[in-house]
Predicted model as a PDB file, atoms N, CA, C, CB and O in Angstrom, pLDDT in the B-factor column:
MODEL        1                                                                  
ATOM      1  N   LYS A   1     106.956  74.866 109.092  1.00 84.00           N  
ATOM      2  CA  LYS A   1     108.404  74.883 109.003  1.00 84.00           C  
ATOM      3  C   LYS A   1     108.812  74.235 107.683  1.00 84.00           C  
ATOM      4  CB  LYS A   1     109.053  74.150 110.216  1.00 84.00           C  
ATOM      5  O   LYS A   1     108.258  73.211 107.286  1.00 84.00           O  
ATOM      6  N   ALA A   2     109.781  74.840 107.013  1.00 89.00           N  
ATOM      7  CA  ALA A   2     110.263  74.309 105.734  1.00 89.00           C  
ATOM      8  C   ALA A   2     111.067  73.032 105.958  1.00 89.00           C  
ATOM      9  CB  ALA A   2     111.123  75.359 104.997  1.00 89.00           C  
ATOM     10  O   ALA A   2     111.846  72.931 106.906  1.00 89.00           O  
ATOM     11  N   SER A   3     110.865  72.061 105.072  1.00 88.00           N  
ATOM     12  CA  SER A   3     111.608  70.804 105.173  1.00 88.00           C  
ATOM     13  C   SER A   3     113.066  71.020 104.783  1.00 88.00           C  
ATOM     14  CB  SER A   3     110.968  69.718 104.279  1.00 88.00           C  
ATOM     15  O   SER A   3     113.418  72.043 104.196  1.00 88.00           O  
ATOM     16  N   LYS A   4     113.903  70.048 105.116  1.00 88.00           N  
ATOM     17  CA  LYS A   4     115.320  70.137 104.755  1.00 88.00           C  
ATOM     18  C   LYS A   4     115.492  70.193 103.249  1.00 88.00           C  
ATOM     19  CB  LYS A   4     116.100  68.950 105.327  1.00 88.00           C  
ATOM     20  O   LYS A   4     116.368  70.902 102.754  1.00 88.00           O  
ATOM     21  N   SER A   5     114.669  69.455 102.509  1.00 87.00           N  
ATOM     22  CA  SER A   5     114.786  69.463 101.047  1.00 87.00           C  
ATOM     23  C   SER A   5     114.382  70.818 100.473  1.00 87.00           C  
ATOM     24  CB  SER A   5     113.917  68.352 100.432  1.00 87.00           C  
ATOM     25  O   SER A   5     114.948  71.256  99.471  1.00 87.00           O  
ATOM     26  N   GLU A   6     113.403  71.493 101.099  1.00 87.00           N  
ATOM     27  CA  GLU A   6     113.026  72.839 100.650  1.00 87.00           C  
ATOM     28  C   GLU A   6     114.123  73.851 100.957  1.00 87.00           C  
ATOM     29  CB  GLU A   6     111.713  73.277 101.310  1.00 87.00           C  
ATOM     30  O   GLU A   6     114.378  74.755 100.160  1.00 87.00           O  
ATOM     31  N   ARG A   7     114.761  73.705 102.092  1.00 87.00           N  
ATOM     32  CA  ARG A   7     115.824  74.634 102.477  1.00 87.00           C  
ATOM     33  C   ARG A   7     116.995  74.548 101.504  1.00 87.00           C  
ATOM     34  CB  ARG A   7     116.301  74.342 103.907  1.00 87.00           C  
ATOM     35  O   ARG A   7     117.514  75.574 101.063  1.00 87.00           O  
ATOM     36  N   GLY A   8     117.407  73.343 101.174  1.00 83.00           N  
ATOM     37  CA  GLY A   8     118.567  73.160 100.319  1.00 83.00           C  
ATOM     38  C   GLY A   8     119.857  73.178 101.118  1.00 83.00           C  
ATOM     39  O   GLY A   8     119.891  73.628 102.264  1.00 83.00           O  
ATOM     40  N   ILE A   9     120.889  72.693 100.512  1.00 83.00           N  
ATOM     41  CA  ILE A   9     122.208  72.620 101.155  1.00 83.00           C  
ATOM     42  C   ILE A   9     122.796  74.024 101.294  1.00 83.00           C  
ATOM     43  CB  ILE A   9     123.171  71.706 100.342  1.00 83.00           C  
ATOM     44  O   ILE A   9     122.759  74.822 100.358  1.00 83.00           O  
ATOM     45  N   GLY A  10     123.330  74.304 102.459  1.00 86.00           N  
ATOM     46  CA  GLY A  10     124.000  75.582 102.695  1.00 86.00           C  
ATOM     47  C   GLY A  10     123.066  76.734 102.989  1.00 86.00           C  
ATOM     48  O   GLY A  10     123.514  77.878 103.075  1.00 86.00           O  
ATOM     49  N   ASN A  11     121.780  76.469 103.146  1.00 92.00           N  
ATOM     50  CA  ASN A  11     120.825  77.532 103.442  1.00 92.00           C  
ATOM     51  C   ASN A  11     120.725  77.691 104.954  1.00 92.00           C  
ATOM     52  CB  ASN A  11     119.426  77.226 102.819  1.00 92.00           C  
ATOM     53  O   ASN A  11     120.022  76.934 105.624  1.00 92.00           O  
ATOM     54  N   ASN A  12     121.427  78.673 105.478  1.00 90.00           N  
ATOM     55  CA  ASN A  12     121.445  78.892 106.922  1.00 90.00           C  
ATOM     56  C   ASN A  12     120.527  80.027 107.364  1.00 90.00           C  
ATOM     57  CB  ASN A  12     122.849  79.179 107.373  1.00 90.00           C  
ATOM     58  O   ASN A  12     120.645  80.521 108.485  1.00 90.00           O  
ATOM     59  N   HIS A  13     119.616  80.440 106.490  1.00 92.00           N  
ATOM     60  CA  HIS A  13     118.687  81.517 106.852  1.00 92.00           C  
ATOM     61  C   HIS A  13     117.786  81.032 107.987  1.00 92.00           C  
ATOM     62  CB  HIS A  13     117.831  81.968 105.617  1.00 92.00           C  
ATOM     63  O   HIS A  13     117.275  79.914 107.924  1.00 92.00           O  
ATOM     64  N   PRO A  14     117.581  81.851 109.024  1.00 92.00           N  
ATOM     65  CA  PRO A  14     116.846  81.386 110.206  1.00 92.00           C  
ATOM     66  C   PRO A  14     115.332  81.246 110.035  1.00 92.00           C  
ATOM     67  CB  PRO A  14     117.104  82.314 111.320  1.00 92.00           C  
ATOM     68  O   PRO A  14     114.687  80.594 110.857  1.00 92.00           O  
ATOM     69  N   THR A  15     114.753  81.836 108.998  1.00 91.00           N  
ATOM     70  CA  THR A  15     113.286  81.823 108.893  1.00 91.00           C  
ATOM     71  C   THR A  15     112.793  81.392 107.511  1.00 91.00           C  
ATOM     72  CB  THR A  15     112.736  83.200 109.216  1.00 91.00           C  
ATOM     73  O   THR A  15     111.959  82.075 106.917  1.00 91.00           O  
ATOM     74  N   VAL A  16     113.289  80.282 106.997  1.00 93.00           N  
ATOM     75  CA  VAL A  16     112.828  79.776 105.701  1.00 93.00           C  
ATOM     76  C   VAL A  16     111.367  79.356 105.840  1.00 93.00           C  
ATOM     77  CB  VAL A  16     113.715  78.574 105.207  1.00 93.00           C  
ATOM     78  O   VAL A  16     111.008  78.613 106.754  1.00 93.00           O  
ATOM     79  N   LYS A  17     110.530  79.843 104.922  1.00 94.00           N  
ATOM     80  CA  LYS A  17     109.104  79.530 104.951  1.00 94.00           C  
ATOM     81  C   LYS A  17     108.807  78.343 104.034  1.00 94.00           C  
ATOM     82  CB  LYS A  17     108.268  80.760 104.531  1.00 94.00           C  
ATOM     83  O   LYS A  17     109.534  78.113 103.068  1.00 94.00           O  
ATOM     84  N   PRO A  18     107.739  77.583 104.330  1.00 95.00           N  
ATOM     85  CA  PRO A  18     107.326  76.497 103.440  1.00 95.00           C  
ATOM     86  C   PRO A  18     106.819  77.061 102.104  1.00 95.00           C  
ATOM     87  CB  PRO A  18     106.227  75.635 104.113  1.00 95.00           C  
ATOM     88  O   PRO A  18     106.096  78.057 102.078  1.00 95.00           O  
ATOM     89  N   LEU A  19     107.196  76.428 101.025  1.00 95.00           N  
ATOM     90  CA  LEU A  19     106.837  76.899  99.686  1.00 95.00           C  
ATOM     91  C   LEU A  19     105.319  76.916  99.491  1.00 95.00           C  
ATOM     92  CB  LEU A  19     107.495  76.014  98.619  1.00 95.00           C  
ATOM     93  O   LEU A  19     104.790  77.874  98.928  1.00 95.00           O  
ATOM     94  N   LYS A  20     104.619  75.896  99.936  1.00 96.00           N  
ATOM     95  CA  LYS A  20     103.157  75.854  99.755  1.00 96.00           C  
ATOM     96  C   LYS A  20     102.481  77.024 100.471  1.00 96.00           C  
ATOM     97  CB  LYS A  20     102.586  74.517 100.277  1.00 96.00           C  
ATOM     98  O   LYS A  20     101.511  77.584  99.960  1.00 96.00           O  
ATOM     99  N   LEU A  21     102.979  77.393 101.636  1.00 96.00           N  
ATOM    100  CA  LEU A  21     102.424  78.536 102.353  1.00 96.00           C  
ATOM    101  C   LEU A  21     102.613  79.815 101.547  1.00 96.00           C  
ATOM    102  CB  LEU A  21     103.079  78.675 103.736  1.00 96.00           C  
ATOM    103  O   LEU A  21     101.682  80.607 101.405  1.00 96.00           O  
ATOM    104  N   MET A  22     103.813  80.015 101.022  1.00 96.00           N  
ATOM    105  CA  MET A  22     104.094  81.240 100.271  1.00 96.00           C  
ATOM    106  C   MET A  22     103.314  81.277  98.959  1.00 96.00           C  
ATOM    107  CB  MET A  22     105.597  81.360  99.990  1.00 96.00           C  
ATOM    108  O   MET A  22     102.880  82.348  98.536  1.00 96.00           O  
ATOM    109  N   GLN A  23     103.126  80.128  98.307  1.00 96.00           N  
ATOM    110  CA  GLN A  23     102.308  80.099  97.090  1.00 96.00           C  
ATOM    111  C   GLN A  23     100.874  80.499  97.420  1.00 96.00           C  
ATOM    112  CB  GLN A  23     102.340  78.692  96.437  1.00 96.00           C  
ATOM    113  O   GLN A  23     100.258  81.266  96.681  1.00 96.00           O  
ATOM    114  N   TYR A  24     100.347  79.987  98.517  1.00 97.00           N  
ATOM    115  CA  TYR A  24      98.996  80.338  98.937  1.00 97.00           C  
ATOM    116  C   TYR A  24      98.889  81.847  99.184  1.00 97.00           C  
ATOM    117  CB  TYR A  24      98.605  79.553 100.208  1.00 97.00           C  
ATOM    118  O   TYR A  24      97.941  82.483  98.724  1.00 97.00           O  
ATOM    119  N   LEU A  25      99.849  82.416  99.903  1.00 96.00           N  
ATOM    120  CA  LEU A  25      99.812  83.847 100.221  1.00 96.00           C  
ATOM    121  C   LEU A  25      99.971  84.708  98.973  1.00 96.00           C  
ATOM    122  CB  LEU A  25     100.905  84.193 101.228  1.00 96.00           C  
ATOM    123  O   LEU A  25      99.302  85.732  98.838  1.00 96.00           O  
ATOM    124  N   VAL A  26     100.847  84.303  98.062  1.00 96.00           N  
ATOM    125  CA  VAL A  26     101.026  85.059  96.814  1.00 96.00           C  
ATOM    126  C   VAL A  26      99.717  85.062  96.023  1.00 96.00           C  
ATOM    127  CB  VAL A  26     102.180  84.452  95.956  1.00 96.00           C  
ATOM    128  O   VAL A  26      99.299  86.107  95.524  1.00 96.00           O  
ATOM    129  N   LYS A  27      99.068  83.899  95.906  1.00 95.00           N  
ATOM    130  CA  LYS A  27      97.776  83.824  95.201  1.00 95.00           C  
ATOM    131  C   LYS A  27      96.729  84.680  95.900  1.00 95.00           C  
ATOM    132  CB  LYS A  27      97.286  82.361  95.114  1.00 95.00           C  
ATOM    133  O   LYS A  27      95.930  85.352  95.247  1.00 95.00           O  
ATOM    134  N   LEU A  28      96.737  84.655  97.221  1.00 96.00           N  
ATOM    135  CA  LEU A  28      95.730  85.349  98.010  1.00 96.00           C  
ATOM    136  C   LEU A  28      95.788  86.864  97.828  1.00 96.00           C  
ATOM    137  CB  LEU A  28      95.897  85.004  99.471  1.00 96.00           C  
ATOM    138  O   LEU A  28      94.749  87.516  97.730  1.00 96.00           O  
ATOM    139  N   ILE A  29      96.993  87.427  97.781  1.00 94.00           N  
ATOM    140  CA  ILE A  29      97.110  88.891  97.806  1.00 94.00           C  
ATOM    141  C   ILE A  29      97.477  89.545  96.482  1.00 94.00           C  
ATOM    142  CB  ILE A  29      98.117  89.273  98.806  1.00 94.00           C  
ATOM    143  O   ILE A  29      97.410  90.769  96.368  1.00 94.00           O  
ATOM    144  N   THR A  30      97.863  88.764  95.479  1.00 95.00           N  
ATOM    145  CA  THR A  30      98.338  89.363  94.234  1.00 95.00           C  
ATOM    146  C   THR A  30      97.202  89.476  93.230  1.00 95.00           C  
ATOM    147  CB  THR A  30      99.490  88.541  93.641  1.00 95.00           C  
ATOM    148  O   THR A  30      96.624  88.464  92.834  1.00 95.00           O  
ATOM    149  N   PRO A  31      96.872  90.706  92.810  1.00 94.00           N  
ATOM    150  CA  PRO A  31      95.817  90.868  91.805  1.00 94.00           C  
ATOM    151  C   PRO A  31      96.322  90.419  90.426  1.00 94.00           C  
ATOM    152  CB  PRO A  31      95.337  92.346  91.752  1.00 94.00           C  
ATOM    153  O   PRO A  31      97.529  90.268  90.232  1.00 94.00           O  
ATOM    154  N   PRO A  32      95.417  90.208  89.478  1.00 89.00           N  
ATOM    155  CA  PRO A  32      95.854  89.850  88.117  1.00 89.00           C  
ATOM    156  C   PRO A  32      96.862  90.863  87.582  1.00 89.00           C  
ATOM    157  CB  PRO A  32      94.641  89.762  87.165  1.00 89.00           C  
ATOM    158  O   PRO A  32      96.670  92.073  87.710  1.00 89.00           O  
ATOM    159  N   ASN A  33      97.926  90.359  86.989  1.00 91.00           N  
ATOM    160  CA  ASN A  33      99.021  91.196  86.450  1.00 91.00           C  
ATOM    161  C   ASN A  33      99.726  92.014  87.529  1.00 91.00           C  
ATOM    162  CB  ASN A  33      98.480  92.139  85.384  1.00 91.00           C  
ATOM    163  O   ASN A  33     100.389  93.003  87.218  1.00 91.00           O  
ATOM    164  N   GLY A  34      99.591  91.617  88.778  1.00 94.00           N  
ATOM    165  CA  GLY A  34     100.227  92.334  89.874  1.00 94.00           C  
ATOM    166  C   GLY A  34     101.694  91.964  90.031  1.00 94.00           C  
ATOM    167  O   GLY A  34     102.207  91.060  89.372  1.00 94.00           O  
ATOM    168  N   ILE A  35     102.337  92.680  90.910  1.00 96.00           N  
ATOM    169  CA  ILE A  35     103.749  92.444  91.223  1.00 96.00           C  
ATOM    170  C   ILE A  35     103.864  92.258  92.731  1.00 96.00           C  
ATOM    171  CB  ILE A  35     104.661  93.629  90.723  1.00 96.00           C  
ATOM    172  O   ILE A  35     103.330  93.051  93.505  1.00 96.00           O  
ATOM    173  N   VAL A  36     104.561  91.209  93.138  1.00 96.00           N  
ATOM    174  CA  VAL A  36     104.816  90.973  94.559  1.00 96.00           C  
ATOM    175  C   VAL A  36     106.054  91.770  94.957  1.00 96.00           C  
ATOM    176  CB  VAL A  36     105.005  89.442  94.863  1.00 96.00           C  
ATOM    177  O   VAL A  36     107.090  91.676  94.299  1.00 96.00           O  
ATOM    178  N   LEU A  37     105.953  92.548  96.023  1.00 96.00           N  
ATOM    179  CA  LEU A  37     107.097  93.282  96.563  1.00 96.00           C  
ATOM    180  C   LEU A  37     107.456  92.647  97.899  1.00 96.00           C  
ATOM    181  CB  LEU A  37     106.781  94.819  96.724  1.00 96.00           C  
ATOM    182  O   LEU A  37     106.657  92.646  98.836  1.00 96.00           O  
ATOM    183  N   ASP A  38     108.661  92.112  97.972  1.00 96.00           N  
ATOM    184  CA  ASP A  38     109.142  91.506  99.216  1.00 96.00           C  
ATOM    185  C   ASP A  38     110.365  92.296  99.666  1.00 96.00           C  
ATOM    186  CB  ASP A  38     109.485  89.974  99.024  1.00 96.00           C  
ATOM    187  O   ASP A  38     111.465  92.061  99.167  1.00 96.00           O  
ATOM    188  N   PRO A  39     110.190  93.235 100.609  1.00 96.00           N  
ATOM    189  CA  PRO A  39     111.301  94.096 101.016  1.00 96.00           C  
ATOM    190  C   PRO A  39     112.352  93.399 101.877  1.00 96.00           C  
ATOM    191  CB  PRO A  39     110.767  95.270 101.760  1.00 96.00           C  
ATOM    192  O   PRO A  39     113.423  93.954 102.123  1.00 96.00           O  
ATOM    193  N   PHE A  40     112.051  92.194 102.331  1.00 95.00           N  
ATOM    194  CA  PHE A  40     112.996  91.414 103.136  1.00 95.00           C  
ATOM    195  C   PHE A  40     112.950  89.984 102.615  1.00 95.00           C  
ATOM    196  CB  PHE A  40     112.651  91.479 104.684  1.00 95.00           C  
ATOM    197  O   PHE A  40     112.412  89.098 103.279  1.00 95.00           O  
ATOM    198  N   ILE A  41     113.509  89.756 101.435  1.00 95.00           N  
ATOM    199  CA  ILE A  41     113.294  88.492 100.724  1.00 95.00           C  
ATOM    200  C   ILE A  41     114.014  87.302 101.347  1.00 95.00           C  
ATOM    201  CB  ILE A  41     113.734  88.638  99.304  1.00 95.00           C  
ATOM    202  O   ILE A  41     113.690  86.156 101.035  1.00 95.00           O  
ATOM    203  N   GLY A  42     114.969  87.548 102.209  1.00 95.00           N  
ATOM    204  CA  GLY A  42     115.577  86.481 103.011  1.00 95.00           C  
ATOM    205  C   GLY A  42     116.164  85.337 102.230  1.00 95.00           C  
ATOM    206  O   GLY A  42     117.201  85.488 101.583  1.00 95.00           O  
ATOM    207  N   SER A  43     115.508  84.180 102.283  1.00 94.00           N  
ATOM    208  CA  SER A  43     116.038  82.994 101.594  1.00 94.00           C  
ATOM    209  C   SER A  43     115.412  82.798 100.213  1.00 94.00           C  
ATOM    210  CB  SER A  43     115.801  81.750 102.442  1.00 94.00           C  
ATOM    211  O   SER A  43     115.778  81.866  99.497  1.00 94.00           O  
ATOM    212  N   GLY A  44     114.469  83.671  99.833  1.00 95.00           N  
ATOM    213  CA  GLY A  44     113.921  83.635  98.480  1.00 95.00           C  
ATOM    214  C   GLY A  44     112.679  82.789  98.267  1.00 95.00           C  
ATOM    215  O   GLY A  44     112.290  82.564  97.121  1.00 95.00           O  
ATOM    216  N   THR A  45     112.045  82.313  99.325  1.00 95.00           N  
ATOM    217  CA  THR A  45     110.871  81.463  99.145  1.00 95.00           C  
ATOM    218  C   THR A  45     109.749  82.198  98.416  1.00 95.00           C  
ATOM    219  CB  THR A  45     110.372  80.965 100.495  1.00 95.00           C  
ATOM    220  O   THR A  45     109.058  81.595  97.594  1.00 95.00           O  
ATOM    221  N   THR A  46     109.556  83.477  98.696  1.00 95.00           N  
ATOM    222  CA  THR A  46     108.535  84.247  97.985  1.00 95.00           C  
ATOM    223  C   THR A  46     108.845  84.299  96.494  1.00 95.00           C  
ATOM    224  CB  THR A  46     108.435  85.672  98.557  1.00 95.00           C  
ATOM    225  O   THR A  46     107.944  84.154  95.668  1.00 95.00           O  
ATOM    226  N   ALA A  47     110.104  84.503  96.147  1.00 95.00           N  
ATOM    227  CA  ALA A  47     110.499  84.557  94.736  1.00 95.00           C  
ATOM    228  C   ALA A  47     110.273  83.213  94.042  1.00 95.00           C  
ATOM    229  CB  ALA A  47     111.973  84.969  94.612  1.00 95.00           C  
ATOM    230  O   ALA A  47     109.860  83.176  92.883  1.00 95.00           O  
ATOM    231  N   ILE A  48     110.536  82.127  94.735  1.00 95.00           N  
ATOM    232  CA  ILE A  48     110.303  80.799  94.167  1.00 95.00           C  
ATOM    233  C   ILE A  48     108.808  80.572  93.986  1.00 95.00           C  
ATOM    234  CB  ILE A  48     110.915  79.696  95.068  1.00 95.00           C  
ATOM    235  O   ILE A  48     108.383  80.057  92.952  1.00 95.00           O  
ATOM    236  N   ALA A  49     108.005  80.948  94.978  1.00 95.00           N  
ATOM    237  CA  ALA A  49     106.553  80.780  94.899  1.00 95.00           C  
ATOM    238  C   ALA A  49     105.983  81.557  93.725  1.00 95.00           C  
ATOM    239  CB  ALA A  49     105.885  81.230  96.202  1.00 95.00           C  
ATOM    240  O   ALA A  49     105.171  81.030  92.966  1.00 95.00           O  
ATOM    241  N   ARG A  50     106.395  82.786  93.572  1.00 94.00           N  
ATOM    242  CA  ARG A  50     105.847  83.604  92.488  1.00 94.00           C  
ATOM    243  C   ARG A  50     106.296  83.074  91.135  1.00 94.00           C  
ATOM    244  CB  ARG A  50     106.272  85.070  92.649  1.00 94.00           C  
ATOM    245  O   ARG A  50     105.541  83.148  90.165  1.00 94.00           O  
ATOM    246  N   GLN A  51     107.516  82.538  91.051  1.00 93.00           N  
ATOM    247  CA  GLN A  51     108.007  81.992  89.790  1.00 93.00           C  
ATOM    248  C   GLN A  51     107.160  80.791  89.373  1.00 93.00           C  
ATOM    249  CB  GLN A  51     109.494  81.588  89.912  1.00 93.00           C  
ATOM    250  O   GLN A  51     106.819  80.651  88.198  1.00 93.00           O  
ATOM    251  N   LYS A  52     106.823  79.941  90.311  1.00 92.00           N  
ATOM    252  CA  LYS A  52     105.987  78.773  90.021  1.00 92.00           C  
ATOM    253  C   LYS A  52     104.571  79.186  89.621  1.00 92.00           C  
ATOM    254  CB  LYS A  52     105.936  77.841  91.239  1.00 92.00           C  
ATOM    255  O   LYS A  52     103.889  78.452  88.906  1.00 92.00           O  
ATOM    256  N   LEU A  53     104.129  80.358  90.079  1.00 94.00           N  
ATOM    257  CA  LEU A  53     102.790  80.837  89.769  1.00 94.00           C  
ATOM    258  C   LEU A  53     102.757  81.786  88.565  1.00 94.00           C  
ATOM    259  CB  LEU A  53     102.212  81.530  90.976  1.00 94.00           C  
ATOM    260  O   LEU A  53     101.679  82.177  88.119  1.00 94.00           O  
ATOM    261  N   GLY A  54     103.921  82.156  88.041  1.00 93.00           N  
ATOM    262  CA  GLY A  54     103.970  83.058  86.893  1.00 93.00           C  
ATOM    263  C   GLY A  54     103.654  84.503  87.240  1.00 93.00           C  
ATOM    264  O   GLY A  54     103.098  85.234  86.419  1.00 93.00           O  
ATOM    265  N   VAL A  55     104.005  84.921  88.453  1.00 94.00           N  
ATOM    266  CA  VAL A  55     103.759  86.284  88.919  1.00 94.00           C  
ATOM    267  C   VAL A  55     105.096  87.020  88.979  1.00 94.00           C  
ATOM    268  CB  VAL A  55     103.049  86.289  90.318  1.00 94.00           C  
ATOM    269  O   VAL A  55     106.125  86.427  89.301  1.00 94.00           O  
ATOM    270  N   ARG A  56     105.072  88.306  88.669  1.00 96.00           N  
ATOM    271  CA  ARG A  56     106.304  89.107  88.756  1.00 96.00           C  
ATOM    272  C   ARG A  56     106.611  89.444  90.214  1.00 96.00           C  
ATOM    273  CB  ARG A  56     106.176  90.411  87.919  1.00 96.00           C  
ATOM    274  O   ARG A  56     105.714  89.490  91.056  1.00 96.00           O  
ATOM    275  N   CYS A  57     107.896  89.679  90.498  1.00 95.00           N  
ATOM    276  CA  CYS A  57     108.305  89.909  91.880  1.00 95.00           C  
ATOM    277  C   CYS A  57     109.499  90.858  91.924  1.00 95.00           C  
ATOM    278  CB  CYS A  57     108.651  88.575  92.574  1.00 95.00           C  
ATOM    279  O   CYS A  57     110.377  90.827  91.061  1.00 95.00           O  
ATOM    280  N   ILE A  58     109.505  91.690  92.941  1.00 96.00           N  
ATOM    281  CA  ILE A  58     110.666  92.520  93.263  1.00 96.00           C  
ATOM    282  C   ILE A  58     111.065  92.129  94.679  1.00 96.00           C  
ATOM    283  CB  ILE A  58     110.351  94.087  93.137  1.00 96.00           C  
ATOM    284  O   ILE A  58     110.270  92.235  95.613  1.00 96.00           O  
ATOM    285  N   GLY A  59     112.292  91.683  94.823  1.00 96.00           N  
ATOM    286  CA  GLY A  59     112.785  91.285  96.130  1.00 96.00           C  
ATOM    287  C   GLY A  59     113.981  92.126  96.536  1.00 96.00           C  
ATOM    288  O   GLY A  59     114.846  92.431  95.715  1.00 96.00           O  
ATOM    289  N   ILE A  60     114.024  92.495  97.788  1.00 97.00           N  
ATOM    290  CA  ILE A  60     115.108  93.330  98.315  1.00 97.00           C  
ATOM    291  C   ILE A  60     115.753  92.592  99.489  1.00 97.00           C  
ATOM    292  CB  ILE A  60     114.576  94.747  98.760  1.00 97.00           C  
ATOM    293  O   ILE A  60     115.066  92.127 100.398  1.00 97.00           O  
ATOM    294  N   GLU A  61     117.066  92.495  99.454  1.00 96.00           N  
ATOM    295  CA  GLU A  61     117.809  91.872 100.561  1.00 96.00           C  
ATOM    296  C   GLU A  61     119.144  92.575 100.699  1.00 96.00           C  
ATOM    297  CB  GLU A  61     118.012  90.337 100.326  1.00 96.00           C  
ATOM    298  O   GLU A  61     119.833  92.793  99.702  1.00 96.00           O  
ATOM    299  N   ARG A  62     119.518  92.929 101.904  1.00 95.00           N  
ATOM    300  CA  ARG A  62     120.776  93.653 102.107  1.00 95.00           C  
ATOM    301  C   ARG A  62     121.949  92.743 102.452  1.00 95.00           C  
ATOM    302  CB  ARG A  62     120.605  94.670 103.198  1.00 95.00           C  
ATOM    303  O   ARG A  62     123.102  93.149 102.307  1.00 95.00           O  
ATOM    304  N   GLU A  63     121.678  91.520 102.904  1.00 94.00           N  
ATOM    305  CA  GLU A  63     122.744  90.601 103.304  1.00 94.00           C  
ATOM    306  C   GLU A  63     123.218  89.780 102.106  1.00 94.00           C  
ATOM    307  CB  GLU A  63     122.259  89.667 104.435  1.00 94.00           C  
ATOM    308  O   GLU A  63     122.444  89.017 101.528  1.00 94.00           O  
ATOM    309  N   LYS A  64     124.486  89.937 101.734  1.00 94.00           N  
ATOM    310  CA  LYS A  64     125.016  89.248 100.562  1.00 94.00           C  
ATOM    311  C   LYS A  64     124.897  87.731 100.683  1.00 94.00           C  
ATOM    312  CB  LYS A  64     126.468  89.634 100.347  1.00 94.00           C  
ATOM    313  O   LYS A  64     124.573  87.062  99.702  1.00 94.00           O  
ATOM    314  N   GLU A  65     125.150  87.181 101.860  1.00 93.00           N  
ATOM    315  CA  GLU A  65     125.080  85.727 102.005  1.00 93.00           C  
ATOM    316  C   GLU A  65     123.676  85.210 101.705  1.00 93.00           C  
ATOM    317  CB  GLU A  65     125.502  85.311 103.417  1.00 93.00           C  
ATOM    318  O   GLU A  65     123.525  84.106 101.183  1.00 93.00           O  
ATOM    319  N   TYR A  66     122.648  85.992 102.029  1.00 94.00           N  
ATOM    320  CA  TYR A  66     121.284  85.577 101.716  1.00 94.00           C  
ATOM    321  C   TYR A  66     121.002  85.725 100.226  1.00 94.00           C  
ATOM    322  CB  TYR A  66     120.275  86.395 102.530  1.00 94.00           C  
ATOM    323  O   TYR A  66     120.261  84.924  99.655  1.00 94.00           O  
ATOM    324  N   CYS A  67     121.580  86.734  99.595  1.00 94.00           N  
ATOM    325  CA  CYS A  67     121.429  86.883  98.139  1.00 94.00           C  
ATOM    326  C   CYS A  67     122.011  85.670  97.424  1.00 94.00           C  
ATOM    327  CB  CYS A  67     122.120  88.180  97.644  1.00 94.00           C  
ATOM    328  O   CYS A  67     121.439  85.198  96.442  1.00 94.00           O  
ATOM    329  N   ASP A  68     123.124  85.171  97.899  1.00 93.00           N  
ATOM    330  CA  ASP A  68     123.720  83.963  97.309  1.00 93.00           C  
ATOM    331  C   ASP A  68     122.789  82.763  97.459  1.00 93.00           C  
ATOM    332  CB  ASP A  68     125.080  83.659  97.965  1.00 93.00           C  
ATOM    333  O   ASP A  68     122.667  81.952  96.541  1.00 93.00           O  
ATOM    334  N   ILE A  69     122.133  82.647  98.613  1.00 93.00           N  
ATOM    335  CA  ILE A  69     121.175  81.566  98.845  1.00 93.00           C  
ATOM    336  C   ILE A  69     120.003  81.691  97.871  1.00 93.00           C  
ATOM    337  CB  ILE A  69     120.669  81.587 100.312  1.00 93.00           C  
ATOM    338  O   ILE A  69     119.575  80.701  97.278  1.00 93.00           O  
ATOM    339  N   ILE A  70     119.490  82.899  97.710  1.00 94.00           N  
ATOM    340  CA  ILE A  70     118.359  83.133  96.812  1.00 94.00           C  
ATOM    341  C   ILE A  70     118.713  82.718  95.389  1.00 94.00           C  
ATOM    342  CB  ILE A  70     117.937  84.615  96.845  1.00 94.00           C  
ATOM    343  O   ILE A  70     117.940  82.019  94.733  1.00 94.00           O  
ATOM    344  N   ILE A  71     119.864  83.139  94.917  1.00 93.00           N  
ATOM    345  CA  ILE A  71     120.288  82.807  93.552  1.00 93.00           C  
ATOM    346  C   ILE A  71     120.393  81.297  93.374  1.00 93.00           C  
ATOM    347  CB  ILE A  71     121.638  83.474  93.224  1.00 93.00           C  
ATOM    348  O   ILE A  71     119.917  80.752  92.379  1.00 93.00           O  
ATOM    349  N   ARG A  72     121.012  80.625  94.333  1.00 91.00           N  
ATOM    350  CA  ARG A  72     121.134  79.147  94.260  1.00 91.00           C  
ATOM    351  C   ARG A  72     119.762  78.482  94.211  1.00 91.00           C  
ATOM    352  CB  ARG A  72     121.931  78.604  95.475  1.00 91.00           C  
ATOM    353  O   ARG A  72     119.528  77.578  93.409  1.00 91.00           O  
ATOM    354  N   ARG A  73     118.862  78.937  95.073  1.00 92.00           N  
ATOM    355  CA  ARG A  73     117.526  78.327  95.124  1.00 92.00           C  
ATOM    356  C   ARG A  73     116.747  78.594  93.844  1.00 92.00           C  
ATOM    357  CB  ARG A  73     116.742  78.854  96.329  1.00 92.00           C  
ATOM    358  O   ARG A  73     116.056  77.702  93.351  1.00 92.00           O  
ATOM    359  N   LEU A  74     116.842  79.808  93.294  1.00 92.00           N  
ATOM    360  CA  LEU A  74     116.094  80.121  92.075  1.00 92.00           C  
ATOM    361  C   LEU A  74     116.607  79.342  90.869  1.00 92.00           C  
ATOM    362  CB  LEU A  74     116.165  81.612  91.788  1.00 92.00           C  
ATOM    363  O   LEU A  74     115.832  78.990  89.980  1.00 92.00           O  
ATOM    364  N   LYS A  75     117.903  79.074  90.838  1.00 91.00           N  
ATOM    365  CA  LYS A  75     118.464  78.312  89.713  1.00 91.00           C  
ATOM    366  C   LYS A  75     117.917  76.881  89.680  1.00 91.00           C  
ATOM    367  CB  LYS A  75     120.002  78.282  89.804  1.00 91.00           C  
ATOM    368  O   LYS A  75     117.872  76.258  88.619  1.00 91.00           O  
ATOM    369  N   LYS A  76     117.503  76.364  90.832  1.00 88.00           N  
ATOM    370  CA  LYS A  76     116.973  75.003  90.896  1.00 88.00           C  
ATOM    371  C   LYS A  76     115.523  74.909  90.407  1.00 88.00           C  
ATOM    372  CB  LYS A  76     117.064  74.486  92.319  1.00 88.00           C  
ATOM    373  O   LYS A  76     115.031  73.821  90.110  1.00 88.00           O  
ATOM    374  N   VAL A  77     114.857  76.040  90.328  1.00 84.00           N  
ATOM    375  CA  VAL A  77     113.422  76.043  89.949  1.00 84.00           C  
ATOM    376  C   VAL A  77     113.293  76.096  88.442  1.00 84.00           C  
ATOM    377  CB  VAL A  77     112.666  77.249  90.594  1.00 84.00           C  
ATOM    378  O   VAL A  77     112.179  76.106  87.917  1.00 84.00           O  
TER     379      VAL A  77                                                      
ENDMDL                                                                          
END                                                                             
């Protein structure tokens, strides 16, 4: 479960993942020069993990309120 500090203020997404878990999974499945595709990017933890690892990412989210959360979280990284 993601800590309150990882979630950030105003992040009401129901399934925020721990950053260390997502970094591990991104490393595990992404080949060299690969791109992570997250079709349900939710709160953006995958995007934050890939940014810290220097991997490219395409994230898709249909809910505007979650897109706002993702943008806020990415600006902090």
